C-alpha positions in Angstrom: -20.8 -8.5 -9.4 -17.3 -9.7 -9.0 -16.3 -6.5 -7.1 -19.4 -6.8 -4.8 -18.5 -10.4 -4.0 -14.9 -9.4 -3.4 -15.9 -6.7 -1.0 -18.3 -9.0 0.8 -15.5 -11.6 1.1 -13.2 -9.0 2.6 -15.8 -7.8 5.1 -16.6 -11.4 6.1 -12.9 -12.2 6.5 -12.4 -9.1 8.7 -15.4 -10.0 10.9 -14.0 -13.6 11.2 -10.6 -12.3 12.2 -12.2 -10.0 14.7 -14.1 -12.9 16.2 -11.0 -15.0 16.4 -9.1 -12.1 18.0 -11.9 -11.7 20.6 -11.7 -15.4 21.4 -8.0 -15.2 21.6 -8.2 -12.3 24.1 -10.6 -14.4 26.2 -8.2 -17.3 26.1 -5.4 -14.9 27.0 -7.4 -13.8 30.1 -7.6 -17.5 31.1 -3.9 -17.8 30.8 -3.2 -19.8 27.5 -2.7 -18.4 24.0 -1.9 -20.5 21.0 0.2 -19.5 18.0 -2.9 -19.2 15.8 -4.4 -16.8 18.4 -1.3 -14.7 18.3 -1.4 -14.5 14.5 -5.0 -13.6 14.5 -4.5 -10.8 17.1 -1.6 -9.4 15.2 -3.5 -9.4 11.9 -6.5 -7.7 13.6 -4.5 -5.1 15.5 -1.6 -4.2 13.2 -1.8 -0.6 12.2 0.2 -1.0 9.0 -2.4 -3.5 7.8 -5.1 -0.9 8.6 -3.2 1.6 6.5 -3.2 -0.9 3.6 -7.0 -1.4 4.1 -7.4 2.3 3.6 -5.2 2.2 0.5 -7.4 -0.6 -0.9 -10.4 1.6 -0.2 -8.8 4.6 -2.0 -7.8 2.4 -4.9 -11.4 1.3 -5.2 -12.6 4.9 -5.4 -9.9 5.7 -8.1 -11.2 2.7 -10.1 -14.8 4.1 -9.9 -13.5 7.5 -10.9 -11.8 6.1 -14.0 -15.0 4.2 -14.9 -17.0 7.5 -14.8 -14.9 8.9 -17.7 -16.9 6.7 -20.1 -20.1 8.6 -19.2 -21.0 12.2 -20.1 -20.0 14.9 -17.7 -22.5 17.6 -16.8 -21.2 21.0 -15.5 -23.0 24.0 -14.2 -21.3 27.4 -14.4 -22.5 30.7 -13.1 -21.0 34.2 -13.2 -21.8 37.7 -11.9 -19.8 40.8 -12.9 -20.3 44.4 -11.8 -19.2 47.1 -14.3 -18.7 50.6 -13.2 -19.7 52.1 -16.6 -22.4 51.5 -19.2 -21.7 50.1 -22.6 -21.9 52.6 -25.5 -21.6 51.3 -29.1 -20.9 54.9 -30.5 -19.2 57.9 -29.1 -21.8 60.4 -30.2 -25.1 60.8 -32.1 -24.8 59.3 -35.6 -26.4 60.8 -38.8 -26.7 58.3 -41.6 -27.4 59.2 -45.2 -30.7 58.0 -46.8 -31.7 56.7 -50.2 -34.7 57.1 -52.5 -35.9 54.8 -55.2 -35.1 55.9 -58.8 -37.7 54.7 -61.3 -35.4 55.3 -64.3 -32.5 53.4 -62.9 -34.7 50.9 -61.0 -32.5 51.3 -58.0 -31.8 53.3 -54.9 -29.8 56.6 -55.0 -28.5 58.6 -52.1 -30.5 61.8 -51.3 -27.9 64.5 -51.9 -28.0 68.3 -52.0 -27.9 69.5 -55.7 -26.1 72.7 -56.8 -28.9 74.7 -58.5 -26.5 76.2 -61.0 -24.9 73.0 -62.2 -27.5 70.5 -61.2 -24.7 68.3 -59.8 -24.5 67.0 -56.2 -22.9 69.5 -53.9 -19.5 68.6 -52.4 -17.9 70.2 -49.3 -14.3 69.3 -48.6 -14.5 66.6 -51.1 -17.6 64.9 -49.4 -21.1 64.8 -50.8 -23.7 66.5 -48.6 -26.8 64.4 -48.0 -30.1 66.2 -48.2 -31.8 64.0 -45.6 -30.2 61.9 -42.8 -31.4 59.2 -40.4 -30.5 60.1 -36.8 -29.1 57.4 -34.5 -28.8 59.0 -31.0 -26.0 57.8 -28.7 -28.6 57.1 -26.0 -30.3 54.5 -28.1 -27.0 52.6 -28.5 -26.0 52.8 -24.8 -26.8 49.8 -22.6 -27.0 49.2 -18.9 -24.3 46.6 -18.1 -23.6 47.5 -14.5 -24.9 44.1 -13.4 -24.1 41.1 -15.7 -25.3 37.6 -14.9 -24.4 34.5 -17.0 -24.9 30.8 -16.5 -24.5 27.6 -18.5 -25.1 23.9 -18.2 -22.6 22.0 -20.4 -22.8 18.3 -21.3 -19.6 16.7 -22.7 -19.5 13.1 -24.0 -16.1 11.6 -24.9 -16.4 9.6 -28.1 -12.8 8.7 -28.8 -9.8 9.7 -26.6 -7.1 7.7 -28.3 -7.6 4.8 -25.9 -6.7 6.9 -22.9 -10.0 6.2 -20.9 -9.7 2.4 -21.4 -6.0 2.5 -20.4 -6.8 4.5 -17.2 -9.5 2.0 -16.3 -7.0 -0.8 -16.6 -4.4 1.1 -14.6 -6.9 1.7 -11.7 -8.1 -1.9 -11.8 -4.5 -3.1 -11.6 -3.7 -0.6 -8.9 -6.6 -1.9 -6.7 -5.4 -5.4 -7.2 -1.9 -4.3 -6.4 -3.1 -2.7 -3.1 -4.6 -6.1 -2.1 -1.4 -7.9 -3.0 0.7 -5.5 -1.0 -1.6 -6.0 2.0 -1.2 -9.7 1.7 2.6 -9.3 1.5 2.5 -7.2 4.7 0.3 -9.8 6.4 3.0 -12.4 5.6 5.6 -10.2 7.3 3.4 -9.8 10.3 2.8 -13.5 10.7 6.5 -14.2 10.3 7.3 -11.6 13.0 4.7 -13.1 15.3 6.1 -16.6 14.8 9.6 -15.4 15.5 8.5 -13.6 18.7 6.4 -16.6 19.8 9.1 -19.2 19.4 11.6 -16.8 21.0 9.4 -16.8 24.2 9.1 -20.6 24.0 12.9 -21.0 23.6 13.7 -18.7 26.6 11.0 -20.4 28.7 12.7 -23.7 28.0 16.1 -22.2 28.8 14.7 -20.8 32.0 13.7 -24.3 33.1 17.1 -25.5 32.0 18.9 -22.8 34.0 16.8 -23.7 37.1 17.6 -27.4 36.7 21.3 -26.5 36.2 21.3 -24.4 39.4 19.7 -27.2 41.3 22.4 -29.6 40.1 25.1 -27.3 41.2 23.4 -26.7 44.5 23.1 -30.4 45.1 26.8 -30.8 44.3 27.6 -27.9 46.6 25.8 -29.6 49.5 27.8 -32.8 48.8 31.1 -31.0 48.7 30.3 -29.1 51.9 29.6 -32.4 53.6 32.9 -33.8 52.2 34.8 -30.7 53.4 33.5 -31.2 56.9 34.6 -34.9 56.7 38.0 -33.9 55.4 37.7 -35.8 52.2 37.5 -32.6 50.1 39.3 -29.3 50.1 38.2 -25.7 50.4 39.4 -25.2 46.8 36.9 -27.8 45.6 34.1 -26.0 47.3 35.2 -22.6 45.9 35.1 -24.1 42.4 31.5 -25.2 42.9 30.6 -21.8 44.3 32.0 -20.1 41.3 30.0 -22.3 39.0 26.9 -21.7 41.1 27.3 -17.9 40.9 27.8 -18.2 37.1 24.6 -20.3 36.9 22.6 -17.7 38.9 23.9 -14.9 36.7 22.9 -16.9 33.6 19.4 -17.6 35.0 19.0 -13.9 35.8 19.8 -13.0 32.1 17.4 -15.7 30.9 14.6 -14.4 33.2 15.2 -10.8 31.9 15.3 -11.9 28.3 12.0 -13.9 28.8 10.3 -10.8 30.2 11.5 -8.6 27.3 10.5 -11.3 24.8 7.0 -11.5 26.2 6.8 -7.7 25.9 7.8 -7.9 22.2 5.3 -10.7 21.5 2.5 -8.6 23.1 3.5 -5.6 21.1 3.5 -7.6 17.8 0.1 -8.9 18.7 -1.2 -5.4 19.2 -1.6 -5.8 23.0 -0.3 -3.6 25.8 3.3 -4.6 26.5 2.5 -5.4 30.1 -0.1 -8.0 29.1 0.5 -11.3 30.9 -0.5 -14.6 29.1 0.9 -18.1 28.9 1.8 -19.7 25.5 0.4 -23.1 24.7 3.8 -24.5 23.7 6.0 -23.0 26.5 5.4 -25.8 29.0 6.0 -28.7 26.6 9.0 -30.8 27.1 9.1 -31.9 23.5 7.6 -29.8 20.6 6.0 -31.9 17.9 8.2 -31.8 14.7 6.9 -33.1 11.4 9.1 -33.3 8.3 7.6 -31.5 5.4 8.4 -32.2 1.7 10.7 -29.5 0.3 10.3 -30.3 -3.4 8.3 -27.5 -4.9 7.5 -26.3 -8.5 9.1 -22.9 -9.0 6.3 -21.8 -11.3 3.8 -22.6 -8.6 5.9 -20.6 -6.1 6.0 -17.6 -8.5 2.2 -17.8 -8.8 1.8 -17.8 -5.0 4.3 -15.1 -4.2 2.6 -11.7 -3.5 5.8 -9.8 -4.4 5.9 -11.5 -7.8 2.2 -10.7 -8.3 2.9 -7.1 -7.3 5.7 -6.8 -9.9 3.5 -8.4 -12.5 0.8 -5.8 -11.8 3.4 -3.0 -11.8 4.5 -4.2 -15.2 0.9 -4.1 -16.5 0.4 -0.7 -15.0 3.5 0.7 -16.8 2.3 -0.9 -20.1 -1.0 0.9 -19.7 0.8 4.2 -18.8 2.6 3.8 -22.1 -0.7 3.5 -23.9 -1.9 6.7 -22.1 1.1 8.5 -23.4 0.5 7.1 -26.9 -3.1 8.5 -26.8 -1.6 12.0 -26.8 -0.4 11.3 -30.3 -3.9 10.2 -31.6 -7.0 12.3 -32.5 -9.6 12.9 -29.8 -13.3 13.4 -30.5 -16.0 14.6 -28.1 -19.6 15.8 -28.4 -20.7 18.9 -26.6 -24.1 20.4 -25.7 -24.8 23.5 -23.7 -27.7 25.6 -22.5 -26.9 29.1 -21.4 -28.5 32.2 -19.9 -27.4 35.9 -19.8 -28.6 39.1 -18.3 -28.6 41.6 -20.0 -30.2 39.6 -22.8 -27.6 39.5 -25.6 -30.2 38.0 -28.0 -32.7 40.8 -27.6 -31.0 44.2 -27.6 -29.2 43.9 -24.3 -32.5 44.2 -22.3 -32.1 43.8 -18.6 -33.8 40.4 -18.5 -32.7 36.9 -18.8 -32.4 35.3 -22.2 -31.0 32.0 -23.2 -30.3 29.5 -26.0 -28.8 26.1 -26.5 -26.1 24.7 -28.7 -24.7 21.4 -29.8 -21.5 20.5 -31.5 -18.5 18.2 -31.8 -14.9 18.9 -30.9 -12.0 17.2 -32.7 -8.3 17.6 -31.8 -5.6 16.2 -34.0 -1.9 16.5 -33.0 0.1 17.5 -36.0 3.7 18.5 -35.1 5.4 18.7 -31.8 9.1 18.4 -32.9 9.2 14.8 -31.6 8.1 15.7 -28.1 5.2 13.3 -28.0 7.0 10.4 -29.7 10.0 10.7 -27.3 7.6 10.8 -24.4 6.0 7.6 -25.6 9.4 5.9 -26.0 10.4 7.0 -22.5 7.2 5.4 -21.2 8.0 2.2 -23.1 11.5 2.2 -21.6 10.0 2.4 -18.1 7.7 -0.5 -18.8 10.7 -2.5 -20.0 12.6 -1.7 -16.8 9.6 -3.2 -14.8 9.8 -6.3 -17.0 13.5 -6.7 -16.2 12.8 -6.2 -12.5 10.2 -8.9 -12.6 12.7 -11.3 -14.3 15.4 -10.5 -11.8 13.0 -11.0 -8.9 12.1 -14.4 -10.2 15.7 -15.5 -10.4 16.4 -14.2 -6.8 13.3 -16.0 -5.6 14.5 -19.3 -7.1 17.7 -18.9 -5.2 15.9 -17.9 -2.1 13.7 -21.0 -2.2 16.7 -23.2 -2.8 18.5 -21.7 0.2 15.4 -22.1 2.4 15.1 -25.7 1.4 18.7 -26.3 2.3 18.4 -24.5 5.6 15.4 -26.5 6.5 17.1 -29.8 5.8 20.2 -28.7 7.7 18.0 -27.7 10.7 16.5 -31.2 10.8 19.9 -32.8 10.7 21.2 -30.5 13.4 18.1 -31.2 15.5 18.7 -35.0 15.3 22.4 -34.6 16.2 21.6 -32.5 19.2 19.1 -35.1 20.4 21.9 -37.7 20.1 24.4 -35.4 21.9 21.9 -34.8 24.7 21.5 -38.5 25.3 25.2 -38.9 25.6 25.4 -35.8 27.9 22.8 -37.3 30.1 24.7 -40.6 30.3 28.0 -38.8 30.9 26.4 -36.7 33.8 24.9 -39.8 35.3 28.3 -41.7 35.2 30.1 -38.6 36.7 27.6 -38.4 39.5 27.8 -42.1 40.3 31.6 -41.9 40.1 31.7 -38.9 42.4 29.6 -40.7 45.0 31.9 -43.7 44.8 34.9 -41.6 45.0 36.4 -42.3 41.6 35.5 -38.9 40.1 36.5 -35.5 41.2 34.5 -32.3 41.6 35.9 -31.0 38.4 34.7 -34.1 36.5 31.2 -33.5 37.8 31.3 -29.8 36.9 32.6 -30.6 33.4 29.8 -33.1 32.9 27.2 -30.7 34.2 28.5 -28.0 31.8 28.4 -30.4 28.9 24.8 -31.4 29.9 23.8 -27.7 30.0 25.4 -27.1 26.6 23.7 -30.1 25.0 20.3 -29.1 26.4 20.7 -25.5 25.2 21.8 -26.6 21.7 18.9 -29.0 21.5 16.4 -26.2 22.4 18.0 -23.9 19.8 17.9 -26.6 17.2 14.3 -27.3 17.9 13.3 -23.7 17.6 15.4 -23.4 14.5 13.5 -26.2 12.8 10.3 -24.2 13.6 11.6 -21.0 12.2 13.1 -22.6 9.1 9.7 -24.3 8.4 8.0 -20.9 8.7 10.6 -19.2 6.5 10.2 -22.0 3.9 6.4 -21.5 4.0 7.0 -17.7 3.5 9.3 -18.0 0.5 7.1 -20.6 -1.2 4.0 -18.4 -0.7 2.1 -20.8 1.5 2.3 -18.8 4.8 -0.9 -16.7 4.3 
């Protein structure tokens, strides 16, 4: 019942994801795709996840195969053999001596030739000569076995296999659960890749707008300087300095545009769409992304319970424990019941007549290992050592995960602090640019002062965008390492 419910849940979840993916594609056709839609499309279209689905299916079949070992196995065997010669039990006609009943002795005596002179049995070359013989012709003991047919139906029921069948059932059950866990772990990686590609597009889109604004600022300054050159209040050198900055800004904008195109291709590929798919992200036109501070205090035991990699290592440990039990079963007695019905032609039960004859048989088979020069015991110890290695790997993984979570918490807190500082720096850069522009118009600031203020404003905006995206990615990474991403 549990397995049926599990399969139904998996099927319903796949249908739900497919429906969400369809809605996401429709939304993409209309021009707007959300982060959740990208995640759904990636989970639905990822080929590695499909491979894991097939592995889960294969693990289910292996579990059913192991469960079948509890039940009796029925086998049908058939054979045909052509022999070039017949089967003769004797090489020539046989003459067997006969006996007669002796009343005096109350027993049987051989019928022998008696010497009329002595009255004693006659001997020739040291052998008694029988007076009468029973003839067994060779033809009567020759059988036609040119065409031999044989068949049997065998039923074998394991009774005690040293715990091997139970251990194999546990192994396959853990293996199926392990396949599910590995799929979930891969799904987390897919979601993380989607988020990274998504926020990369959002970041480059914001930087594209920033580059355009920066070009517009320099172009406006260029127009002012050109007017000042015509009026004789500015030099040609001042105009060349502005032109150089404008060229640099145009080059940077070209790089951003190219990077944005490539990032959109990467996002489409991660989502399982053609790389030339065009869609707009829901967050790419926002001036300010909503940022909420999440609590970073977590219980490490809860994290271990949520992490798919820890669960996979725990299952691997259990599997190796059961493998050790399978190895131990080779050191224990095994008992099985056997029943068979068989047919042969020629009929071996009735004088090798050329017709089918059959019989049935039942029995038990017992195998007891006695002495293998330590081979089985050493094999069992090696299996125990492998299980111990998996236990140590699990303990080591838990220690590393604890460090990973601590580092993710620290990075998240630092990203929030950096984001707040970049917002403060941006406010100062805006004010500095405004004062430089006002001073330039009033003639108290030079062209270099305005260019310096514009460069600082560009840097502050760029750092603020990077910090904002970094908060997002640190949040996603923290969710991943704490096991709450998927």
